[in-house]
C-alpha positions in Angstrom: -33.0 -29.4 -32.5 -31.4 -26.2 -31.7 -29.4 -24.6 -34.6 -26.0 -23.8 -34.4 -24.8 -20.3 -34.4 -21.4 -19.0 -34.8 -20.3 -15.9 -32.2 -17.2 -14.6 -32.8 -14.8 -13.9 -29.9 -12.2 -11.9 -29.9 -10.2 -13.2 -33.0 -11.6 -16.9 -32.4 -15.1 -18.4 -33.4 -17.3 -20.4 -31.1 -20.1 -22.7 -31.9 -22.4 -23.6 -29.4 -26.0 -25.5 -29.7 -28.2 -22.4 -28.6 -31.2 -20.4 -29.3 -30.6 -17.6 -31.7 -33.1 -15.4 -30.1 -31.9 -15.4 -26.4 -28.7 -13.3 -26.0 -28.4 -13.9 -22.7 -28.3 -17.8 -22.8 -25.7 -17.1 -26.0 -23.7 -15.1 -23.4 -23.9 -17.9 -20.7 -23.0 -20.7 -23.2 -20.2 -18.4 -23.8 -18.9 -18.6 -20.0 -19.2 -22.0 -20.0 -16.8 -22.2 -22.8 -14.6 -20.1 -21.3 -14.6 -21.9 -18.0 -13.4 -24.8 -19.9 -10.9 -23.6 -21.9 -9.5 -21.8 -18.4 -9.9 -25.4 -17.2 -7.9 -26.9 -20.0 -5.2 -24.6 -19.7 -4.4 -25.5 -15.8 -4.5 -29.0 -17.3 -1.9 -27.9 -19.7 0.5 -26.6 -17.2 -0.3 -29.7 -14.7 0.8 -31.9 -17.0 4.3 -30.5 -17.8 7.2 -32.5 -17.4 9.9 -30.9 -16.5 12.6 -34.0 -15.9 14.6 -33.8 -19.1 14.4 -29.8 -19.8 16.8 -28.6 -16.9 20.5 -28.2 -16.8 20.6 -28.4 -12.8 18.8 -29.0 -9.6 18.6 -25.5 -9.1 16.9 -24.6 -12.6 14.4 -27.5 -11.4 13.6 -26.0 -8.6 12.7 -22.6 -9.9 11.0 -24.0 -12.7 8.8 -26.1 -10.4 8.2 -23.1 -8.6 7.1 -21.0 -11.6 4.8 -23.8 -12.7 3.1 -23.9 -9.2 2.5 -20.0 -9.6 1.1 -20.4 -12.8 -1.4 -23.0 -11.7 -2.3 -21.3 -9.2 -3.0 -18.1 -11.2 -5.3 -20.1 -13.4 -7.4 -21.3 -10.8 -10.8 -21.0 -11.2 -13.0 -19.2 -8.6 -17.0 -20.1 -8.9 -17.8 -17.4 -7.3 -15.6 -14.6 -9.6 -17.1 -14.0 -12.7 -14.3 -14.9 -15.6 -15.7 -11.7 -17.6 -17.9 -8.8 -16.5 -18.1 -7.0 -19.8 -18.0 -7.0 -23.5 -16.8 -4.9 -26.7 -18.4 -4.7 -30.0 -16.0 -2.8 -32.2 -17.2 -0.9 -35.1 -15.4 -2.3 -38.6 -12.9 -1.8 -39.8 -11.5 -1.1 -36.3 -10.6 -4.2 -34.9 -11.6 -6.0 -37.7 -15.1 -5.5 -36.4 -14.4 -8.1 -33.5 -16.2 -8.7 -29.8 -14.1 -9.1 -27.0 -14.9 -10.0 -23.7 -13.3 -8.4 -20.9 -12.2 -10.2 -17.3 -9.9 -10.4 -14.9 -7.3 -12.5 -16.8 -6.5 -13.8 -20.0 -8.0 -17.2 -21.4 -7.6 -18.8 -24.9 -8.9 -22.0 -26.5 -6.8 -24.5 -27.7 -5.7 -22.9 -31.2 -4.6 -19.8 -28.8 -6.9 -17.7 -29.7 -8.3 -15.6 -26.8 -12.0 -15.9 -25.6 -11.6 -13.6 -22.6 -9.2 -10.5 -22.7 -6.9 -9.4 -19.6 -8.4 -6.2 -18.4 -5.4 -4.6 -18.1 -4.7 -5.2 -22.4 -4.5 -2.3 -24.1 -7.7 -3.6 -26.2 -9.8 -3.3 -23.2 -9.0 0.3 -22.1 -12.4 1.5 -24.0 -14.6 -0.8 -21.7 -13.7 1.9 -19.0 -12.9 5.1 -21.0 -15.4 4.9 -23.9 -18.2 7.5 -23.8 -21.4 8.8 -26.2 -19.1 11.8 -26.5 -16.2 9.6 -27.7 -17.1 6.1 -28.1 -13.3 5.3 -29.1 -14.6 3.0 -32.1 -16.9 1.1 -29.9 -20.2 0.2 -31.7 -21.7 -1.8 -28.2 -20.3 -2.2 -24.4 -22.4 -4.6 -22.9 -21.9 -5.5 -19.0 -23.1 -8.3 -16.9 -24.8 -8.9 -13.9 -24.0 -12.1 -11.5 -25.5 -13.5 -9.0 -23.4 -16.6 -6.9 -21.1 -16.9 -9.8 -24.1 -17.4 -12.5 -24.3 -14.9 -15.3 -27.9 -13.5 -14.9 -28.3 -10.4 -16.5 -27.0 -7.9 -19.2 -27.3 -4.6 -20.2 -26.3 -3.0 -23.5 -24.8 0.6 -24.6 -24.9 2.1 -28.2 -22.0 4.3 -27.7 -22.1 4.8 -31.6 -26.1 5.9 -31.7 -27.0 9.4 -31.1 -30.6 8.6 -30.3 -29.7 6.6 -27.3 -28.4 8.9 -24.6 -26.1 9.1 -22.0 -26.9 7.0 -18.3 -26.0 5.9 -15.3 -26.0 1.3 -15.9 -28.1 0.2 -13.4 -25.6 -3.1 -13.3 -22.8 -0.8 -12.6 -24.7 0.8 -9.5 -25.9 -2.6 -8.1 -22.3 -4.2 -8.7 -21.3 -1.1 -6.5 -23.9 -1.1 -3.6 -23.7 -5.0 -3.7 -23.7 -6.2 0.0 -20.3 -7.8 1.1 -19.3 -10.8 3.6 -15.7 -11.6 4.0 -12.6 -9.6 2.9 -12.4 -6.4 0.3 -13.4 -7.3 -3.1 -11.5 -5.9 -6.2 -13.5 -3.3 -8.4 -12.4 -4.4 -12.0 -15.6 -4.4 -13.0 -16.4 -0.8 -12.1 -13.4 1.2 -12.6 -14.5 4.8 -13.6 -12.3 6.9 -16.1 -10.8 8.9 -14.0 -9.8 6.1 -11.8 -8.7 3.9 -15.0 -6.1 7.0 -15.8 -4.7 6.6 -12.2 -4.4 2.9 -12.1 -2.8 3.0 -16.2 -0.6 5.9 -15.2 3.3 5.3 -16.3 5.8 3.3 -14.0 8.3 5.6 -14.3 7.0 8.4 -12.4 5.7 8.6 -8.5 1.7 9.5 -8.0 -0.1 10.7 -5.2 -3.8 10.0 -5.3 -5.7 12.5 -2.5 -9.3 10.5 -2.6 -12.0 11.4 0.3 -14.2 8.5 1.7 -15.7 6.4 -0.9 -13.7 7.4 -3.6 -11.9 4.0 -4.2 -8.5 5.1 -3.5 -7.3 2.1 -2.3 -8.7 -0.2 -4.3 -7.4 1.9 -7.0 -4.0 1.1 -6.0 -3.8 -2.3 -5.5 -5.1 -2.5 -9.5 -2.5 0.0 -10.0 -0.3 -2.9 -8.8 -1.6 -5.2 -10.9 -1.6 -3.3 -14.5 1.7 -2.4 -13.7 2.4 -6.2 -12.8 0.9 -7.1 -16.3 2.8 -4.3 -18.2 6.3 -4.4 -17.0 6.5 -8.0 -15.4 9.8 -9.2 -15.8 11.3 -5.5 -14.7 9.4 -6.0 -11.6 9.8 -9.7 -11.0 13.2 -8.4 -10.4 13.0 -5.4 -8.3 9.8 -6.1 -6.7 6.6 -4.5 -5.4 4.9 -3.8 -2.1 1.9 -2.7 -0.6 2.3 -0.7 2.6 -0.9 -0.5 4.6 -1.7 1.3 8.6 -2.3 -2.4 10.2 -2.3 -5.8 9.8 -6.1 -5.6 10.1 -6.1 -3.4 7.0 -3.8 -5.7 5.4 -6.0 -8.5 6.2 -8.8 -6.9 4.9 -7.5 -6.0 1.6 -5.1 -9.4 0.7 -7.6 -11.1 -1.2 -7.8 -8.6 -4.2 -4.3 -9.0 -6.0 -5.1 -13.1 -5.7 -8.4 -12.4 -6.9 -7.2 -10.7 -10.7 -4.0 -13.5 -10.4 -1.3 -12.0 -8.9 0.2 -14.0 -5.9 3.8 -11.9 -5.7 3.2 -9.2 -4.1 4.4 -8.3 -0.3 2.2 -6.7 2.0 3.7 -4.6 5.0 3.3 -2.1 7.7 5.8 0.7 8.0 6.4 -0.9 11.8 7.1 -4.1 9.6 9.7 -2.2 7.4 11.4 -0.7 10.4 11.8 -3.7 12.8 15.2 -3.4 13.8 14.1 -3.8 17.5 11.5 -5.2 19.4 8.7 -2.5 20.1 7.8 -2.6 23.7 7.3 1.0 24.7 5.3 4.6 23.3 6.1 8.0 23.7 3.7 11.0 24.7 2.3 12.6 21.8 4.7 15.5 22.0 7.9 13.4 22.2 6.5 11.2 19.1 6.5 14.4 17.2 9.5 15.4 18.0 11.1 12.0 17.1 9.7 12.0 13.6 10.4 15.4 12.6 12.5 14.9 9.5 15.0 17.4 11.5 16.0 14.2 13.5 17.7 12.8 10.0 20.2 15.6 10.4 20.7 14.9 14.3 21.4 11.5 13.4 24.0 11.6 10.7 25.9 14.0 12.8 26.0 11.7 15.4 27.0 8.8 12.9 29.7 11.0 11.5 31.0 11.8 15.0 33.0 8.5 15.0 35.1 9.6 12.2 38.5 10.9 13.9 41.7 12.0 12.1 45.1 9.8 12.1 47.7 11.4 14.4 50.1 8.7 14.0 52.0 7.6 10.8 51.4 4.3 9.3 54.1 1.3 9.3 53.2 -1.5 7.0 55.8 -4.6 7.4 56.2 -7.4 4.3 58.7 -9.3 4.3 61.8 -7.5 5.1 61.1 -4.1 3.8 58.9 -1.5 6.0 56.9 0.8 3.9 55.6 4.0 6.0 52.6 6.5 5.3 52.9 10.1 7.3 50.0 11.1 9.2 49.3 13.9 6.8 48.3 11.5 3.8 46.2 9.3 6.3 44.4 12.4 7.2 44.0 13.5 3.7 42.7 10.1 2.8 40.2 10.0 5.7 39.0 13.5 5.0 38.4 12.9 1.1 36.2 9.8 2.0 34.4 12.2 4.9 33.9 14.9 1.8 32.2 12.2 -0.5 29.4 12.0 1.9 28.8 8.2 1.3 27.4 5.6 3.2 29.3 5.3 6.6 29.9 1.4 6.3 31.0 1.8 2.6 33.6 4.8 3.2 34.6 2.0 5.9 35.2 -0.6 3.6 36.8 1.8 1.2 39.5 3.1 3.6 41.8 0.2 4.1 42.2 -0.4 0.0 42.8 3.2 -0.1 45.4 3.2 2.3 46.7 0.2 0.4 47.0 1.8 -2.6 49.4 4.7 -0.9 51.5 1.7 0.1 51.6 0.1 -3.3 52.7 3.5 -4.8 55.8 3.9 -2.5 56.3 -0.2 -3.6 56.1 1.2 -7.3 58.7 3.8 -6.6 60.8 1.5 -5.2 60.7 -0.7 -8.3 58.7 -3.5 -7.5 55.5 -4.5 -9.2 52.9 -5.8 -7.4 49.2 -6.5 -8.4 45.7 -6.5 -6.8 46.6 -9.6 -4.6 48.9 -7.3 -3.2 46.9 -4.8 -2.3 44.4 -6.7 -1.1 47.0 -8.4 1.6 48.3 -4.8 2.6 44.4 -3.9 3.3 44.3 -6.6 5.4 47.1 -6.0 7.0 46.7 -5.8 10.9 48.3 -2.5 11.0 46.1 -0.9 8.7 43.3 -3.1 10.4 44.3 -0.8 13.5 44.3 2.5 11.7 40.8 1.6 10.0 39.4 0.8 13.6 40.7 3.9 15.4 39.9 6.1 12.5 36.5 4.8 11.3 35.2 2.2 13.8 32.1 0.1 13.4 28.9 2.3 14.4 26.0 -0.1 15.5 22.3 2.0 14.7 20.5 1.0 17.9 23.0 1.4 19.9 23.7 4.8 18.3 20.3 5.9 19.0 20.1 3.9 22.7 23.1 6.6 23.0 21.5 9.6 21.7 18.3 9.2 23.9 20.0 8.2 27.1 23.2 10.6 26.9 22.1 14.2 27.5 25.8 15.6 26.6 25.7 12.9 23.4 22.3 14.5 22.4 23.1 18.2 23.0 26.3 18.0 20.9 24.7 16.7 17.7 21.2 18.4 18.0 23.0 21.7 18.3 21.6 24.6 16.4 18.5 22.0 15.4 16.5 21.2 18.3 16.2 23.5 21.1 16.8 22.3 24.9 13.0 21.9 25.5 12.8 19.2 22.4 16.2 17.6 23.7 14.5 17.3 27.0 11.1 15.4 25.2 13.5 13.2 23.5 15.6 12.1 26.4 14.6 8.9 28.6 13.3 9.6 32.1 15.5 6.4 32.8 18.2 5.4 30.2 18.2 1.9 29.4 21.1 -0.3 30.2 21.6 -1.8 26.6 19.5 -2.6 23.3 17.7 -5.5 24.3 16.5 -4.1 27.8 15.2 -0.6 26.3 11.6 -0.1 25.9 12.0 1.2 22.2 8.7 2.9 21.0 7.8 2.4 17.1 9.2 6.1 16.8 12.3 4.8 18.2 12.5 1.9 15.4 12.4 4.4 12.8 15.5 6.3 14.0 17.1 3.3 14.0 15.9 3.0 10.9 17.5 5.9 9.4 20.6 5.3 11.6 20.8 2.2 9.7 20.2 3.4 6.4 23.4 6.2 6.9 25.4 3.0 7.7 24.4 0.8 5.0 22.1 1.0 1.7 18.6 -0.1 2.4 17.5 -2.3 -0.7 15.2 -0.4 -3.1 12.3 -2.1 -5.0 10.8 -1.2 -8.3 7.1 0.3 -7.0 5.9 0.7 -3.5 2.2 1.2 -3.0 1.5 3.5 0.4 -1.7 3.5 1.7 -3.2 5.7 4.1 -0.2 8.2 4.2 -1.6 11.2 5.7 -1.1 9.6 9.1 3.1 8.9 8.6 5.5 11.1 10.3 8.0 12.9 8.4 10.8 10.4 9.4 8.2 7.4 8.3 8.0 8.5 5.0 12.1 8.6 4.5 11.5 5.1 5.7 9.2 4.3 3.2 11.4 6.3 0.5 14.5 4.4 1.1 12.1 1.4 0.1 11.9 2.8 -3.6 15.0 5.1 -4.2 15.5 3.6 -7.7 11.9 2.7 -8.1 8.6 4.3 -7.9 5.8 4.8 -5.5 1.9 5.3 -5.6 1.0 7.2 -2.4 -2.6 7.2 -1.6 -4.6 8.9 1.4 -6.9 11.7 2.2 -5.3 15.0 4.1 -9.2 15.1 6.0 -8.6 11.7 7.8 -5.1 12.4 9.2 -5.6 11.5 13.2 -2.0 11.3 14.0 -0.4 14.4 15.8 2.0 14.6 13.2 -0.5 14.0 10.3 0.7 15.8 7.0 -0.6 19.1 5.9 0.0 19.1 2.3 1.1 16.0 0.1 3.6 18.2 -1.5 5.5 18.2 1.8 5.2 14.6 2.0 6.3 13.8 -1.2 9.4 15.8 -0.9 10.3 13.6 2.4 9.4 10.7 0.2 12.4 11.6 -1.5 10.0 12.1 -4.6 9.7 16.0 -5.1 7.5 17.5 -7.3 5.8 14.2 -8.1 2.1 14.6 -10.0 -0.8 14.4 -7.3 -4.6 13.7 -8.6 -7.6 14.0 -6.7 -10.7 11.5 -6.7 -13.7 13.8 -5.8 -16.5 11.1 -6.9 -18.2 9.2 -3.9 -19.2 5.6 -5.5 -19.0 3.8 -2.1 -20.5 6.3 0.6 -23.9 7.1 0.4 -24.8 10.6 -0.5 -27.2 11.6 2.9 -24.1 10.0 5.0 -21.4 11.9 3.0 -23.0 14.9 2.9 -23.6 14.8 6.9 -20.0 13.6 7.5 -18.8 16.6 5.2 -20.1 19.0 7.9 -16.7 18.4 9.7 -14.3 19.3 7.1 -14.5 23.3 7.9 -13.3 22.6 11.3 -10.8 20.0 10.7 -9.4 20.4 7.0 -10.5 23.7 6.0 -10.1 24.2 2.1 -10.5 20.6 1.3 -13.1 19.9 -1.1 -15.7 17.7 -0.3 -16.7 14.3 -1.3 -19.6 14.5 -4.5 -21.5 11.5 -4.1 -22.8 10.2 -7.6 -25.0 7.3 -6.0 -28.7 7.3 -7.1 -29.3 5.5 -3.9 -29.0 7.6 -1.2 -28.8 5.0 1.6 -30.0 4.7 4.6 -29.4 7.1 8.0 -30.8 7.2 11.1 -29.4 8.9 14.5 -30.7 7.9 17.2 -30.7 10.1 20.7 -30.9 8.7 24.6 -29.4 5.3 23.8 -27.2 3.2 26.2 -25.3 -0.1 25.6 -28.9 -1.7 25.0 -30.0 0.6 22.4 -26.7 0.1 20.6 -27.5 -3.8 20.6 -30.7 -3.2 19.5 -29.3 -1.1 16.4 -27.1 -4.1 15.6 -29.9 -6.3 15.6 -31.8 -3.9 13.2 -29.0 -3.5 11.0 -28.1 -7.4 11.0 -32.1 -7.9 8.9 -30.1 -6.7 6.3 -28.1 -8.2 4.1 -24.3 -8.0 4.1 -21.0 -7.3 6.7 -22.0 -4.9 9.9 -19.5 -2.5 11.7 -20.2 -1.6 15.3 -17.6 1.4 15.6 -17.2 3.2 18.7 -14.5 4.9 20.7 -11.4 2.7 22.2 -12.3 3.2 25.5 -15.9 2.3 25.1 -15.0 -1.4 23.2 -15.4 -3.4 26.8 -18.6 -2.4 27.7 -19.9 -3.0 24.3 -18.2 -6.3 24.0 -20.1 -7.2 26.9 -23.5 -6.0 26.1 -23.2 -8.1 22.9 -22.1 -11.0 24.4 -25.1 -10.8 27.1 -27.5 -10.4 24.1 -26.2 -13.2 22.5 -24.9 -11.4 19.3 -21.3 -13.2 18.3 -18.7 -10.5 16.7 -15.8 -10.8 15.1 -12.6 -8.4 15.8 -11.1 -6.2 12.7 -9.3 -8.2 10.3 -11.2 -11.5 11.0 -12.9 -12.6 8.0 -16.7 -11.8 8.3 -19.0 -15.0 7.0 -22.5 -15.8 6.4 -23.1 -16.7 9.9 -20.6 -14.4 11.6 -21.4 -10.7 10.0 -20.9 -8.3 13.1 -17.5 -6.7 13.8 -16.8 -4.7 16.9 -14.4 -2.2 15.8 -12.3 0.6 17.7 -12.3 3.8 16.4 -8.7 3.8 15.9 -9.0 0.5 13.7 -11.5 1.7 11.4 -9.6 3.6 8.5 -9.6 1.8 5.3 -12.3 -0.3 6.2 -16.1 -0.3 5.2 -19.3 -2.3 5.9 -22.7 -2.7 4.6 -24.0 -0.9 7.3 -22.7 0.7 10.3 -23.8 1.3 13.9 -21.8 4.4 15.4 -21.5 4.5 19.1 -21.2 8.0 20.9 -19.9 10.4 18.4 -18.6 12.6 21.2 -17.0 9.7 22.6 -14.8 9.1 19.8 -13.7 13.1 19.4 -12.7 13.1 23.5 -10.8 10.1 22.8 -8.2 11.7 20.9 -5.3 13.8 22.4 -7.0 17.3 20.7 -10.1 18.5 19.0 -9.1 18.5 15.5 -8.1 14.6 15.5 -10.8 13.9 17.4 -12.9 15.3 14.7 -10.7 14.2 11.9 -11.6 10.6 13.7 -15.0 11.2 14.1 -15.0 11.6 10.3 -13.4 8.3 9.5 -15.8 6.6 11.6 -19.1 8.1 10.0 -17.7 7.2 6.2 -17.5 3.7 6.8 -20.9 2.8 5.6 -21.8 1.5 2.0 -25.4 1.2 2.7 -26.4 2.4 5.7 -25.6 4.3 9.1 -27.3 4.2 12.3 -25.8 6.9 15.3 -26.7 6.1 18.7 -25.7 8.9 20.9 -26.8 9.4 25.2 -24.2 12.7 25.1 -24.7 15.6 23.0 -23.6 15.4 19.5 -20.8 17.6 18.8 -21.7 20.8 18.1 -19.5 20.9 14.4 -22.2 17.8 13.0 -24.9 20.8 13.2 -26.5 21.8 10.1 -24.6 24.5 8.1 -26.3 28.0 8.5 
């Protein structure tokens, strides 16, 4: 019979009939006990009876929703390990206790922790401790899993000077582990420089510049999870939002936060935020650049304020048998005062009748009456007062305002004078003005202008924290649209200047942060690459001097250089062959090509009997190949990538710099291997650096 041993686990004691000489068996026993404890926690919540604890049906519904969310958060995902590491503290620190670090907190029947949430302060040394700075940790143990089963462990004795600093084999294996399905969390592999960003304070806006494979997207998502842990009550009240470049990207990352137990974070694209009108049109690049220019904000402000006119006639308010007269000059003074305060147009329009009513009440008091607030409100609703407000400060419809700006050359010239030159104004004007808001073929840039105008009229709701990913591709006006969503909160801005693939892509994070309304915010740079193989990132970095001079290349820290091959003289059949070869490996496969070649390659894959998915569709063990237009590749990653015709990717963009940046993105989507297939000559910028 096996003897009982007592394993201290973060303040509690667990007994298990396990062999004392096999650590792996003991750790498996703790995993089983932890899963049982989590199941008990869930069953306890499911058994709650709230019939007699709520005051009314509203409270009952709210509490039921909270219980449902709690039950979801306590789900035990069979293929997601409950814990991935262990910290053994040196006595007397933390009383020499042992803590298991995992994705969520788990406690036993007595309330003692069996697994500590990775976001808790006591867990931070798991990511930050080193031989140089052990932070009172005697031993750090990492666990390896296969299909949810604990299969290996690895120890680091941080207090033992005889043990050399070394790269964790399990950590490396976890980073390179093949993936099928959506993006996974990186909670088990967070590096010290990433952890510092994740745990940055909520109060400040943070910008993270990170090249391919540095984990900036995952860092941003884990930062959301950390902030919700550290400031849950505040963010539950004010809200959080993750903004991505497109729907495919959002579908790819959507499971990261639920895997960490966070279910309430909303996700959107910039287009979703400004969806005031249906977008059915497109702009030429030059036009889109002007529409996205920050100068348009002043043009719109002038256009909105142009609706205000000064009163020319006095006001006569009749109440009963009395008449009260407010002279034109006094009305003009009221209107001017509101204009000079520069408050939002709609707020000023709501204040104007009250200001006029107050002027009437002053006259009533001078005549010996004693009016109260009810009288002032009644005067504000008087027909004569309403008529003055309508004439001096008429309502403004933001969409109609932008419609007029883009369709009326005279109106545009009046409000763009000294801001936009004649050529720029011509680029803005529609060739054929639309008749109405509904019939107009609005572009994505037009929708952003309408959002700006809407905010000039009425304040946009602000959230507690916003994460903006792939931010380098936003125009100044798009930055302003995002900034309006966090005027009273903070933001995490993620991007890579080298991957900017729009004509209006930002050249400076300081400039971008100023447009966001967060000037002077901290900018951090991630330069250590954990995802992209060293040989692949070195090849892609040949493009940097030609498209982003001065930007430091990513330095891969992976010991495995990855697979890299260039196949010349190929056609569509050769691309199919490369895909078949890639499918011989474990994991996901991405076939990336210029948008114009997607149709040809789709036909070739179908003829070869190779089923393929579109970006955003979830890969499975039976369907691992995704056909990806180069324009949608940003932010995605695959174990193996087949890149078709790099020259076509470059030629598919309006200018060479943008084309090279698009190619840089395509080249850096691989985690384990990259195969380039081309018939046309490769871009000269990919020639080895002399």
